[in-house]
N, C-alpha and C positions, 0 to 999 in steps of 0.2 A: 444421396451421398454428397451432392453439392452443398446442401444445407449444413451438413456435419463438418465439412472441410475447415471453416473458420474456427470451429470449436476444437477440432483435433489439433490444428496448427497452434492455437493459443495455449492449449494444454501442453503440447510438446515444448513450446517455448518456456512456459512456466516451470516445467519439470527440469529443463536444462538450466534454468536460473537457480532453482531450489536445490537440486541434487548436490552440486559442489559445496554450496553454502552450508548445507545441513549435515555433511559428512562429519561425524564426531561431535555434533552439536550437543550442548548441555540441555537445552530447553527450547521449545518453540511456543511462544505466547501469542495469542491472537487478540487484537484490538478491533473494535467496530465503532461506528458513530455513537453508539450508546454506552460503550465502555472505553473511556478515553484516558484512563490512568492505569499505569502498571508498574510493578517493581520486578526486576529480573536480575539474575546473576550475570556478572561480567562473562562475556563469551557467548551468551545466549542470543537467540534470534527472535525477532518480533515481526509478526505478519499483521499488517493493517488491511482491513477489508472494508471497502466503501461502495455503495451503490453508485452507478455511473450510467450515463446514456449519451454517448457521443453523437447519436443521430440528431440531437438538439443543438449541437455545436459546443456543448460544455465538455470540459475535461478537467481532471485533477492535475495539479502541479505542485511541486515542492517549493515552499517559500523559505525554508531553512530552519535551523535549530537555534534555540535561545542560547545554548552553551555548546561550543565545539568540543570534540574529543570524547563525548559521552556515548554517542550512538552515530551510526552512519547508515545512509540509505544505500542498499546494495543494488536495488533495481525495482522496477514496477512493470505491471502488465495489466491489460484489460482482457477479461474473459467475457465473450458475448453471451447473451441470454440463450437459454435452451428453448424458450417459448418461440413459437412461430408467429406471434402477433407482431404486426407492423409497429415499429417504434418502441418495442420493449427494451428495457434497460438491462444491463449486465452488471458486472462487478469489476472494480479496479482494486488491485492488490499492490501493496508496497512491502518489500522485505527489508528489514533493518537488522543491524548487528550491534549488540551492546559492547562498546569498546573499553570504556573507562568508568570508574565509579563517579557518582554524582547524579544530579537531576537536570534534565533538559526538556524543553517543550518543542515538538516538531509542529510547524504550521503548514497545512496543506490548503490550497485554494481551488475551488470549483468554479470555473469561469469560462467564458467564450473568448478566444484569442482576439477576435475582432471587436469586442465590446469593452470599453473602458469603464463601464459601470461597476457597481459593487459586486464583488465576488463573494460567494459563500465560503467561509473558512471553517476548518476543523482543527482543533489543537489537541495534541496527544502528549501527555506528560509521561516521561519515561524516567524511572529511577533505576540506576544500575548499582548493585551492591557487589562487594568483593567476592 
């Protein structure tokens, strides 16, 4: 049961974040590291799913949007792995809402907070239609 506790807590936190956001939502689109471009209707939600392993010291952070007012990050969460292997990675999720029409690029960085070296970045292009 102790091994399941972090998974249950992360799941409960994620449901608490998603439930109010998705009430009456028009659409939930999912982006991954391999599908980085999407077009959604205004008012829709976008879920970004990225592999992560905080045991290595790395974590995802938001660097910002190229154009304000098109989309907004509502929150993020890390879900630990279901594997019992030492050092196994989990998944980081970002929930966004499409606010206004236009195109914007969200930049996320995967880096260690104590390392000023080069971070790995992922860019997601979001086009919001009326």
